[in-house]
C-alpha positions in Angstrom: 56.4 -28.2 207.8 60.1 -27.5 206.9 62.5 -29.0 204.6 62.2 -30.5 201.1 58.5 -31.2 201.4 57.7 -27.6 202.2 59.8 -26.5 199.4 58.0 -29.0 197.0 54.5 -27.7 198.1 55.6 -24.2 197.8 56.9 -24.8 194.2 53.7 -26.7 193.5 51.5 -23.9 194.7 53.7 -21.4 192.8 53.3 -23.3 189.4 49.5 -23.8 190.1 49.1 -20.1 190.6 51.2 -19.3 187.6 49.0 -21.5 185.4 45.9 -19.9 186.9 47.1 -16.3 186.5 48.0 -17.1 183.0 44.6 -18.6 182.2 42.9 -15.7 183.9 44.9 -13.3 181.8 44.0 -15.0 178.6 40.3 -15.1 179.5 40.3 -11.4 180.3 42.1 -10.6 177.0 39.5 -12.8 175.0 36.6 -10.9 176.8 38.4 -7.7 175.9 38.5 -8.5 172.2 35.0 -10.1 172.2 33.5 -7.1 173.8 33.2 -5.0 170.6 31.8 -7.9 168.6 30.1 -10.5 170.8 29.0 -9.2 174.3 27.5 -12.6 175.3 30.8 -14.3 174.8 32.5 -11.6 176.6 30.1 -11.7 179.4 30.6 -15.6 179.5 34.4 -15.1 179.6 34.2 -12.6 182.4 31.8 -14.9 184.5 34.4 -17.7 184.3 37.2 -15.3 185.4 35.0 -14.2 188.3 34.3 -17.8 189.3 38.0 -18.8 189.0 39.1 -15.8 191.1 36.4 -16.2 193.8 37.3 -20.0 194.1 41.0 -19.2 194.4 40.4 -16.5 196.9 38.2 -19.0 199.0 40.9 -21.5 198.7 43.7 -19.2 199.8 41.8 -17.8 202.7 41.1 -21.4 204.0 37.4 -21.1 203.4 36.0 -24.5 204.6 33.0 -24.4 202.4 35.1 -23.9 199.2 37.3 -26.8 200.1 34.7 -29.2 201.2 31.9 -28.4 198.6 33.3 -26.8 195.4 36.1 -27.7 193.2 39.6 -26.6 194.1 41.5 -24.1 191.9 43.6 -26.8 190.2 40.4 -28.9 189.5 38.7 -25.9 187.9 41.7 -25.1 185.7 42.1 -28.8 184.6 38.4 -29.3 184.1 38.1 -26.2 182.0 41.2 -27.0 179.9 39.8 -30.4 179.3 36.4 -29.3 178.1 37.9 -26.6 176.0 40.2 -28.9 174.4 37.7 -31.7 173.7 34.6 -29.6 172.5 34.6 -31.4 169.2 34.0 -34.7 170.8 31.5 -36.2 173.2 32.5 -35.3 176.7 31.2 -37.7 179.4 30.8 -36.8 183.0 33.0 -39.9 183.8 36.0 -38.1 181.9 35.4 -34.8 183.9 35.4 -36.9 187.1 38.6 -38.5 186.2 40.2 -35.1 185.5 39.0 -33.7 188.7 39.8 -36.9 190.5 36.4 -36.9 192.2 33.5 -39.5 192.2 30.6 -38.8 190.0 28.1 -37.9 192.6 30.7 -35.7 194.4 32.0 -34.1 191.2 28.6 -33.2 189.8 27.5 -31.4 193.1 31.0 -29.7 193.3 30.9 -28.6 189.8 27.4 -27.0 190.1 28.5 -25.1 193.3 31.5 -24.0 191.4 30.2 -23.0 188.0 26.7 -22.3 188.9 25.3 -24.8 186.4 25.5 -28.6 185.8 28.4 -30.1 183.8 26.4 -30.7 180.7 24.7 -27.2 180.7 28.4 -25.6 180.8 29.8 -27.9 178.1 26.7 -26.8 175.9 27.5 -23.2 176.7 31.1 -23.4 175.9 30.2 -25.1 172.5 27.8 -22.2 171.7 30.4 -19.7 172.6 33.0 -21.5 170.3 30.4 -21.6 167.6 29.8 -17.9 167.9 33.5 -17.2 167.6 33.7 -19.5 164.5 30.9 -17.8 163.0 32.6 -14.4 163.3 36.2 -15.5 162.5 35.6 -18.0 159.6 33.6 -18.5 156.5 32.8 -22.2 157.6 29.4 -23.4 156.9 27.0 -23.8 160.0 27.0 -27.5 159.6 30.9 -27.6 159.5 30.9 -25.3 162.6 28.2 -27.4 164.4 30.3 -30.7 164.0 33.7 -29.0 165.0 32.2 -27.9 168.3 30.5 -31.2 169.1 27.0 -31.0 168.2 25.5 -33.8 166.2 24.5 -31.7 163.3 23.4 -28.2 162.2 19.7 -28.8 163.6 21.1 -29.5 167.0 23.2 -26.3 166.9 20.3 -24.2 165.6 18.0 -25.5 168.2 20.3 -24.7 171.1 21.4 -21.4 169.7 17.9 -20.2 169.4 17.1 -21.3 173.1 20.1 -19.5 174.2 20.1 -16.4 171.9 16.6 -15.9 170.7 17.5 -16.3 167.2 18.9 -18.5 164.5 22.7 -18.7 164.1 22.3 -17.6 160.5 20.5 -14.5 161.4 22.9 -13.9 164.4 25.8 -14.2 162.0 24.1 -12.0 159.1 23.5 -9.3 161.7 27.3 -9.3 162.4 28.1 -9.1 158.6 30.1 -12.2 158.5 29.6 -14.7 155.6 
């Protein structure tokens, strides 16, 4: 492929890679900062970086399984950005399908292969990570934090937090000496 179409594809690939590299650099920096205060959030950020890198390497190497089964690099970046931007509201699988331009059945299967968990579990995990960040960096009440990250109320946050971390958000926050 020569001419304007090849140049357009090359520029598009370069822009997509630049966006991915920038996103990965931001995630690594977040993980570095979180490492001292919140190892769970740091671990989650590094897992996301690992998944994105693996996906991009598979895509660039021409791996058939990545292209036919998992999400493409641009889809991963767009879905992650959409989720992170919209944590405070209800996120429907239909919304994510539209962002990734996949049918619901194909999207859910591809998402799980790419991220290692279903879309809903990923969204809940991101909400919990954001809640942890807010508990460390703000003095907002748990009910305010719960609503700001998309949980229906404080009890919902507390129940899921305890399942994930084995303790209540209040005691987790107290241990880190943040009021």
